[in-house]
N, CA, C and O of each residue as an XYZ file, in Angstrom:
356
protein
N     -39.965     19.964    -11.953
C     -39.815     19.592    -10.551
C     -38.332     19.459    -10.210
O     -37.572     18.826    -10.941
N     -37.938     20.055     -9.109
C     -36.539     20.028     -8.674
C     -36.235     18.685     -7.992
O     -37.001     18.247     -7.133
N     -35.109     18.018     -8.371
C     -34.771     16.743     -7.724
C     -34.397     16.949     -6.253
O     -33.976     18.033     -5.848
N     -34.560     15.899     -5.476
C     -34.199     15.922     -4.057
C     -32.717     16.265     -3.927
O     -31.910     15.857     -4.762
N     -32.362     16.999     -2.902
C     -30.977     17.421     -2.664
C     -30.026     16.224     -2.650
O     -28.893     16.328     -3.119
N     -30.481     15.092     -2.115
C     -29.631     13.910     -1.982
C     -30.002     12.820     -2.995
O     -29.780     11.637     -2.738
N     -30.556     13.209     -4.125
C     -31.053     12.235     -5.108
C     -29.982     11.220     -5.519
O     -30.273     10.026     -5.592
N     -28.770     11.661     -5.785
C     -27.714     10.736     -6.224
C     -27.369      9.726     -5.130
O     -27.164      8.546     -5.417
N     -27.304     10.184     -3.875
C     -27.018      9.269     -2.767
C     -28.185      8.310     -2.533
O     -27.974      7.142     -2.208
N     -29.405      8.798     -2.696
C     -30.581      7.942     -2.543
C     -30.550      6.841     -3.601
O     -30.856      5.685     -3.307
N     -30.184      7.196     -4.819
C     -30.077      6.196     -5.889
C     -28.979      5.180     -5.578
O     -29.170      3.980     -5.777
N     -27.834      5.653     -5.091
C     -26.734      4.751     -4.739
C     -27.165      3.817     -3.613
O     -26.849      2.627     -3.638
N     -27.888      4.350     -2.623
C     -28.404      3.547     -1.520
C     -29.377      2.482     -2.034
O     -29.333      1.335     -1.590
N     -30.252      2.860     -2.969
C     -31.212      1.911     -3.550
C     -30.494      0.799     -4.313
O     -31.010     -0.311     -4.436
N     -29.298      1.106     -4.824
C     -28.506      0.108     -5.556
C     -27.593     -0.705     -4.632
O     -26.821     -1.540     -5.104
N     -27.676     -0.465     -3.322
C     -26.932     -1.283     -2.375
C     -25.768     -0.612     -1.667
O     -25.104     -1.251     -0.851
N     -25.502      0.653     -1.952
C     -24.389      1.348     -1.282
C     -24.723      1.573      0.198
O     -25.876      1.814      0.556
N     -23.694      1.490      1.048
C     -23.872      1.796      2.462
C     -23.739      3.308      2.645
O     -22.766      3.915      2.197
N     -24.727      3.902      3.307
C     -24.769      5.354      3.475
C     -24.570      5.697      4.944
O     -25.070      5.008      5.833
N     -23.832      6.773      5.179
C     -23.630      7.295      6.528
C     -24.139      8.728      6.581
O     -24.192      9.420      5.565
N     -24.512      9.162      7.782
C     -24.896     10.560      7.969
C     -24.035     11.174      9.063
O     -23.506     10.472      9.924
N     -23.903     12.491      9.016
C     -23.073     13.220      9.971
C     -23.923     13.642     11.161
O     -24.928     14.334     10.996
N     -23.518     13.224     12.369
C     -24.278     13.554     13.577
C     -23.923     14.962     14.053
O     -23.019     15.610     13.526
N     -24.654     15.406     15.054
C     -24.370     16.717     15.660
C     -22.987     16.744     16.304
O     -22.389     17.809     16.459
N     -22.478     15.559     16.682
C     -21.144     15.455     17.279
C     -20.048     15.367     16.222
O     -18.877     15.171     16.547
N     -20.435     15.513     14.951
C     -19.504     15.458     13.812
C     -18.884     14.071     13.653
O     -17.704     13.935     13.332
N     -19.707     13.042     13.886
C     -19.289     11.661     13.692
C     -20.134     11.059     12.567
O     -21.330     11.329     12.468
N     -19.502     10.242     11.722
C     -20.233      9.562     10.654
C     -20.806      8.262     11.211
O     -20.088      7.454     11.799
N     -22.129      8.073     11.013
C     -22.854      6.924     11.542
C     -23.652      6.290     10.404
O     -24.140      6.982      9.511
N     -23.776      4.951     10.454
C     -24.536      4.247      9.422
C     -25.999      4.693      9.440
O     -26.628      4.783     10.495
N     -26.520      4.969      8.250
C     -27.921      5.364      8.116
C     -28.786      4.116      8.101
O     -28.536      3.193      7.326
N     -29.799      4.082      8.951
C     -30.721      2.959      8.979
C     -31.742      3.109      7.858
O     -32.093      4.225      7.476
N     -32.216      1.988      7.334
C     -33.091      2.037      6.157
C     -34.399      2.763      6.419
O     -35.009      3.263      5.474
N     -34.855      2.842      7.662
C     -36.123      3.515      7.942
C     -35.939      4.973      8.361
O     -36.918      5.677      8.610
N     -34.712      5.418      8.437
C     -34.422      6.810      8.804
C     -34.674      7.696      7.586
O     -34.202      7.366      6.498
N     -35.391      8.796      7.724
C     -35.710      9.635      6.553
C     -34.484     10.363      5.991
O     -33.465     10.524      6.662
N     -34.620     10.785      4.764
C     -33.585     11.584      4.097
C     -33.925     13.054      4.309
O     -34.752     13.620      3.594
N     -33.277     13.667      5.300
C     -33.526     15.077      5.587
C     -32.691     15.947      4.648
O     -31.508     15.683      4.430
N     -33.303     16.959      4.111
C     -32.575     17.872      3.209
C     -31.503     18.644      3.964
O     -30.515     19.070      3.367
N     -31.682     18.829      5.256
C     -30.726     19.606      6.052
C     -29.573     18.761      6.585
O     -28.613     19.305      7.131
N     -29.655     17.433      6.433
C     -28.594     16.555      6.925
C     -27.534     16.340      5.849
O     -27.766     16.567      4.662
N     -26.361     15.895      6.304
C     -25.257     15.604      5.391
C     -25.051     14.094      5.343
O     -24.978     13.443      6.385
N     -24.956     13.532      4.128
C     -24.801     12.094      3.916
C     -23.597     11.836      3.023
O     -23.120     12.725      2.317
N     -23.118     10.592      3.071
C     -22.043     10.178      2.178
C     -22.106      8.661      2.000
O     -22.711      7.951      2.802
N     -21.472      8.186      0.938
C     -21.290      6.756      0.780
C     -20.176      6.351      1.729
O     -19.134      7.003      1.780
N     -20.391      5.275      2.482
C     -19.407      4.818      3.459
C     -18.093      4.497      2.753
O     -18.083      3.691      1.823
N     -16.987      5.106      3.171
C     -15.695      4.839      2.530
C     -15.264      3.389      2.760
O     -15.483      2.825      3.832
N     -14.661      2.813      1.759
C     -14.133      1.458      1.877
C     -12.753      1.531      2.524
O     -11.944      2.391      2.174
N     -12.483      0.627      3.472
C     -11.164      0.651      4.109
C     -10.067      0.318      3.105
O     -10.268     -0.476      2.186
N      -8.929      0.925      3.292
C      -7.788      0.658      2.415
C      -7.203     -0.710      2.759
O      -7.128     -1.093      3.926
N      -6.799     -1.425      1.738
C      -6.233     -2.762      1.929
C      -4.858     -2.672      2.581
O      -4.133     -1.693      2.405
N      -4.513     -3.715      3.336
C      -3.177     -3.788      3.925
C      -2.128     -3.854      2.819
O      -2.404     -4.314      1.711
N      -0.929     -3.392      3.134
C       0.191     -3.417      2.190
C       1.167     -4.495      2.663
O       1.594     -4.502      3.817
N       1.507     -5.393      1.760
C       2.443     -6.470      2.087
C       3.723     -6.258      1.297
O       3.694     -6.042      0.085
N       4.849     -6.322      2.002
C       6.159     -6.173      1.370
C       7.020     -7.371      1.734
O       6.933     -7.908      2.838
N       7.846     -7.777      0.794
C       8.784     -8.865      1.027
C      10.200     -8.289      0.976
O      10.522     -7.480      0.106
N      11.037     -8.719      1.920
C      12.393     -8.221      2.019
C      13.357     -9.389      2.219
O      12.975    -10.486      2.626
N      14.601     -9.107      1.917
C      15.663    -10.078      2.169
C      16.438     -9.584      3.376
O      17.032     -8.506      3.347
N      16.427    -10.377      4.436
C      17.175    -10.054      5.645
C      18.207    -11.157      5.847
O      17.876    -12.260      6.283
N      19.445    -10.850      5.530
C      20.484    -11.876      5.607
C      21.759    -11.271      6.157
O      22.110    -10.131      5.852
N      22.445    -12.052      6.971
C      23.729    -11.627      7.509
C      24.880    -12.380      6.858
O      26.042    -12.132      7.179
N      24.573    -13.285      5.958
C      25.599    -14.085      5.297
C      26.270    -13.276      4.192
O      25.655    -12.391      3.597
N      27.532    -13.586      3.926
C      28.199    -12.937      2.783
C      27.452    -13.264      1.492
O      26.749    -14.272      1.410
N      27.606    -12.434      0.521
C      26.887    -12.591     -0.748
C      27.514    -13.697     -1.590
O      28.133    -13.421     -2.618
N      27.355    -14.947     -1.157
C      27.921    -16.088     -1.867
C      26.926    -16.699     -2.843
O      27.323    -17.362     -3.803
N      25.642    -16.481     -2.606
C      24.620    -17.076     -3.471
C      23.520    -16.043     -3.685
O      23.449    -15.050     -2.961
N      22.669    -16.272     -4.667
C      21.566    -15.317     -4.847
C      20.696    -15.246     -3.583
O      20.311    -16.274     -3.026
N      20.402    -14.050     -3.153
C      19.591    -13.867     -1.954
C      18.108    -13.969     -2.310
O      17.686    -13.549     -3.387
N      17.336    -14.524     -1.401
C      15.901    -14.653     -1.590
C      15.186    -13.889     -0.493
O      15.696    -13.748      0.618
N      13.993    -13.397     -0.817
C      13.198    -12.719      0.197
C      12.834    -13.712      1.281
O      12.294    -14.782      1.000
N      13.130    -13.354      2.520
C      12.833    -14.243      3.633
C      12.086    -13.541      4.767
O      11.970    -14.076      5.869
N      11.587    -12.353      4.488
C      10.855    -11.586      5.490
C       9.603    -11.008      4.841
O       9.674    -10.371      3.790
N       8.458    -11.235      5.476
C       7.184    -10.702      4.988
C       6.669     -9.701      6.012
O       6.451    -10.049      7.172
N       6.471     -8.443      5.577
C       5.971     -7.384      6.451
C       4.574     -6.979      6.002
O       4.336     -6.769      4.813
N       3.652     -6.869      6.951
C       2.285     -6.452      6.655
C       2.022     -5.130      7.366
O       2.162     -5.023      8.584
N       1.634     -4.116      6.569
C       1.350     -2.784      7.097
C      -0.151     -2.506      6.988
O      -0.785     -2.865      5.995
N      -0.705     -1.872      8.003
C      -2.110     -1.496      8.004
C      -2.366     -0.498      6.874
O      -1.662      0.504      6.756
N      -3.363     -0.770      6.055
C      -3.668      0.093      4.923
C      -4.168      1.467      5.309
O      -4.012      2.420      4.546
N      -4.766      1.584      6.482
C      -5.298      2.871      6.937
C      -4.235      3.727      7.612
O      -4.134      4.923      7.339
N      -3.441      3.119      8.493
C      -2.503      3.897      9.319
C      -1.060      3.818      8.835
O      -0.244      4.681      9.161
N      -0.742      2.780      8.053
C       0.639      2.579      7.619
C       1.501      1.916      8.685
O       2.694      1.702      8.471
N       0.907      1.588      9.833
C       1.652      0.958     10.924
C       1.918     -0.516     10.615
O       1.108     -1.186      9.975
N       3.056     -1.003     11.079
C       3.394     -2.407     10.933
C       2.440     -3.250     11.775
O       2.297     -3.033     12.978
N       1.784     -4.223     11.119
C       0.832     -5.105     11.820
C       1.452     -6.464     12.116
O       1.174     -7.072     13.149
N       2.298     -6.936     11.197
C       2.848     -8.269     11.362
C       4.178     -8.365     10.623
O       4.394     -7.708      9.605
N       5.061     -9.201     11.163
C       6.340     -9.517     10.524
C       6.507    -11.023     10.589
O       6.350    -11.627     11.650
N       6.822    -11.622      9.467
C       6.924    -13.075      9.405
C       8.223    -13.466      8.723
O       8.548    -12.967      7.646
N       8.963    -14.365      9.361
C      10.184    -14.895      8.761
C       9.764    -16.082      7.905
O       9.095    -16.998      8.384
N      10.160    -16.058      6.639
C       9.765    -17.123      5.710
C      10.801    -18.214      5.641
O      10.625    -19.186      4.906
């Protein structure tokens, strides 16, 4: 007997993975638990969002008389790389 085309995704879904399907508009949408597994449809495990990136910097205008410490915290969006927040420490 030939396994279902989406057997691996069905198993992942049964183990708790979030599954999405591709609509006619080419958008990924969450698959509802009662929606059938069509062999002609395209499915995927929902991608996990990338974590934000945090960087610490030293921003000082004083002459180098003492060891400098990081006093600026920058948070960048993990998906877009755009600056989300800047904090003076």
